[in-house]
N, C-alpha and C positions, 0 to 999 in steps of 0.2 A: 503493500501497500503505500503511497507520496501522498506526503503532506504538502501541502499547496501553502496555505496560509493561515496566519496566525492571531487570533480575538486575547483584546484587555480585557476581561470582565469589567468595566464598569458601572458606576449606582442603576446608571439611567439601565440595564440589564438584567436589575434585580426585580423576583417578584418578594411576594410580605414575611418570606421566610429567609427571606437575606438571602440567596442563592440563587443562580443564572435560571433565570426569568425560561423554560421552554420553548414560546415558543421565539424569543428571540435568537433562542438555540436555532428552531427551522429555519427564521428567514436566512439565518447566517449558510447554511447545509446547501436551501435552495438558491442562494447568489450566490453559494461559488460552485455548484457542478451547476448551474446556467452557462459562468461563464468559460468551466471547462470547455462546457459542448457546447457553444460558438464559436470556441478553437479552435476545436476537432475537426467537426464538422465546417468549418467556415462558409456560414450565415451569421449573420445578426440576428434572426428569428429564430429563438427557440424556446416552445412552454415546460409548464412542467406539464408533463401526464400521469406517473404513479409515483410513488412513494409511500413500498411496502410495510408492514408492522414496524414501527418507533420502539425502541427497547430501551427507553433510560437505563443505564446501571449504575450512575452516580452522579457528584454537582457540581459543579463550581463554584466557586465565590467573591465575592468583590477584591478584585491586584492579582486571580491567578489568567496565567494566560489560559490558554485552548487551544489545539493546531488540529483541523482537517485534515481527513486524508479519502482522496480519492481511490478506486482502481476501476477501471472498464473490468466491464461480463461481456457484455456482448456489441454488433451492431446488428442492427434493422436496415431495412429501406429507409426509413425516415427519421430511424430514434437512434435513440445511444444509450445504452443501460451501466448504468454504473453501481458503486456499492459505496458506504461510506464510513468511518469513523470519527468517531470524535475523542481526544482524549484531553485532560488535565496537566498542563503539562509540572506544577510545579504537586502537585499528587503523582505523579505518573499512572494514574487507572484512567482507565476506558470509560466518556465520559457517554457515549452514543454510538449506537451500530444501525444500520438500518439494510438490509440486504438487501435490498434493489430501487431506483429510482430512476424512472424513465425517464428520456427529455427530448422532448419531438423536437423538428425542427418543420417550420411555416413557410410558405408562402405570402407576401402579401394581405395576403385573402384572407390568413390564419388559415387555411390547407395543408395538409401533408407535404411536405413538398421531399421527394427522394435524392439524399444525395449521394450518392456512389462510395462513401468511406466504406473500409473493412476490418483497415488496425489504427494504433491508435501511434501517429504522429508527432513528433520534434521535432523544432526549428530545422535543427544538421537534419532531419531527411528533407524538410523541405527544396530546405538551401541548394542541395546536391543534384535535386532533378533535375532532365537534361529534358531539355524544350526538346 
């Protein structure tokens, strides 16, 4: 699993229990997987199609740093399916796991659009292509 983003838990991210609000964490995850899908599918338009069961295993408190990890599970015709793990850098505990997050590339009318991708590409892959 590659961990792409770190977030610092601030007072505005807390719930009444003084721990990280689950909705805030899910928003961070949704944004991170959307950005990843946009880059991989090379399209400016993606939407969240599915998030499987969300398993909260621990939490974070103000001042903690959390890392969001993403791994590609498969490429569909119009979609990219990933899994996600978020961990607390301070306690080294896993905060949340999501086994399936599916993002779909769409056209300007919001309809699914085929992307033609079959594997994860890195910057080096794209720079070394022969035209």
